[in-house]
N, C-alpha and C positions, 0 to 999 in steps of 0.2 A: 504494500500500500504506500503510495507516495505521501510524503509529509506535506502539510499545508504550509505555504510560505506566507508569512504575515507582513502586512504593510503598515508601517507606522503612519504614513500619510493618511490612509483610510481612516484609522482610529482617531487621528487628530481632527480631521474635518468633521467626522460624525460627532465627536465630543464637543467641538465648538458649536455645532448646531444645537446640541443638548444644552449647553450653557446659555447660548444666545436667546435665545428665545425657546356577494358574501357566499361549500356550496349548499350547506343545509339551510333550507328556508325556515325550518322550525327547529326548536331545540331537540337534541338527540336524547331520547328517553328510553330507559329500560334496556339498554344494550348489555348483554352478558359479556363480561370480560374475564380476565384471568382471576380477578379478585371478586367476581360475582357481578350483580347488577349495580350500575351506578346511576346517579340522578341526572336530570337534565343539566347540561352544561350552563344553561342560562340561569339555573337556580343555585348551582354550586360552582362558583368561579374558581375555587381552588382545586376542583376535581378534573377528571378527564374531559377532553373536548375533541371534536373531529378536526383533522388536519385541514380540511377544506375551509374551515372557519378562519384559518390563518392566512391562506393563500389569497392574494390581492387585497388584503386588509392594509390599512395604514399603520405605520409605526410612528408613535408619538413620544414626546417628552412627558415626564410625570405631570407637568402643568398643562398638557393638552396641545402643545404645538406640534405641527407636522414635521416629521423627520424624513420618512421615505415610504415606499410601498413594498410590501413583502411579496415576492414572486415565487419563492421555492423554499423547501426545507431539505437539508442533506441528512440522511440517516446512516449511521455507522452500523452495518450488519453484524459486526463483531460483538457489539453490546446492546443492539436494539434501541439505541437512543439517537435523538436528533442532535447532531453536533453543531450545525450551522444554520442560520437563517439568512437566506439570500435576499438582498433588497436592491431596489433601483429607484429611479426618479428621486434621487436623494437631494435634499435641499442644499444648494450650493455646489453640487457635483453633477447634476443632470442624470442621464440615463445609464451611467456606468454601473456595473453590477458589483456589489460589495457584500462579502459574507461577514456576519458578526456572530459571535458565539451564542448559542441558544440560551446559555446561562445569563446573558446580558439582557434578555427580553423577558418581560413578565406580562401576565394577563390581568386586566383590570375590568373585565366585563365580557359579555358573550363574544363580541368581535372587536374588543379594544386591547391593543398590545402596546406596551410601554418599553422604550429603550432606556436602560439604566447604564449610563456611561461609567466605566470603571473609575474608581477614585485614583487620583494622581496619574491620570493617563498621559498628561503632558505638562510641560513647564513653560513659563514665560521668561521675558527679559533675556533672551538670547541663550538660555540654557538648552542643552541638547534634549530633544523630546524622547520619550521612552514609553513603552506600553507595559501594563500590568496584567492584563488578561488576554488581549489579542483581538485583532480584526485583520481580515485579509482581503485584498482585491481579488474578486472571484473571476476565474476563467476556467475553461474546460481542462486546461493543462495543470491547474493548481489544485483542483478538487481531489480528494482521495479516490483512487481508482475504483475501489470496491463500493463506494457510497451509493445508496439508493437516492434518486431524486424523487421527491413526493409527487411532482407533476408527471413523472413518468409512470409511477405506480398507479395513481388514480386513473381509472379507465383501461388499465392493462388487462389483457386476457390472462387467465391462469389455467394450468392443466395439472394433472397428476403426473407422477414420474413415468407412467405408462402412456402418457399423451392424451388422456381423457379430458374432455372439456369440463371445466369447473366454473364457468362464467367469467366475471370480471371484478376487479377491485373497485368498489364504490367509494371507499374512504378508509382512513386510518384513525385509530383512537390513540391520542397522545395524553400523557399525564403531565401535571404541572412541572415535573422535573425533567421532561423530555423523553421519558420512556414510552416506546410504542408498544402498547399491550396487545391490540388486536387489529386485524384487517377486517373491514366490512365488505364481504363478498356478495355480489348479486348473482344468485343461482336459481334459474328456472322460476322467476317471478317472486322470489323471496330473498331477503337479505339475512346473511348469516355471519356471526362473529367467528373468526378463525385466528388463533394465536399467531402473532407476527413471527415468532420463532420458527413456524412451519414454512416460511417463505424462503425460496432460494432462486438463484438466477441460472437459467440454462443458455442464455445468450444476452446480447446487449439490451434487448427489449423483450425477452421471453422469460416468463416466470413460472415456477413450479411450486405447488403446495404439497407438503408432506401429509396428505390426507386422502380420503377415498370418496368416490361418488356416493356410496352408501352412507358415509358419515355426514356429508352435507345434506343428503335427502332426509336423514333422521334428525338433523339439528333443528332446534326451535327457531322460528322466524320472529322478527320483531318489526 
């Protein structure tokens, strides 16, 4: 896996913005996850939420000022966690794509996401800038080779290891700490929760689930 190269410039600009100044239509309810059924994400802001609620949402400062637009999430398959939030249309930077650590983003409502600039991310008065947590200028060459892009997963067809059709990925369930617990799979007219750990890649955009047709057919719909 290639390492992520961090850009001090990206962090400085976003931090200065910080200092200076949807696809679920309804709340996700009753979705069975690894830890059981969780509440509507609109009712429990500290709980799990669908990845689609984050994509194309605005990223703001704690006092409500616009920072950027969220366009993707990078997931590390090794630990099943979101590592980076990819943003664009950044205030002061335009359409350049920049990745910020998921740990620097918090959720303050159903579709409200806040950028929390790392403390002491830069210095003034001619002192050399430095970073404490990290931010990187995003490009296809700098992202970890094995990372899953959320926008590639949502809508992707999935199959068994034998090549049997299992439908497509409708969404992902993410906890507040970035853990991806479940995939929401649309299969023959119903949506089923499948543990994210059962997902693997068989090609650049081809995905396999470690489950069977019978298991999905027997799984409860929601």
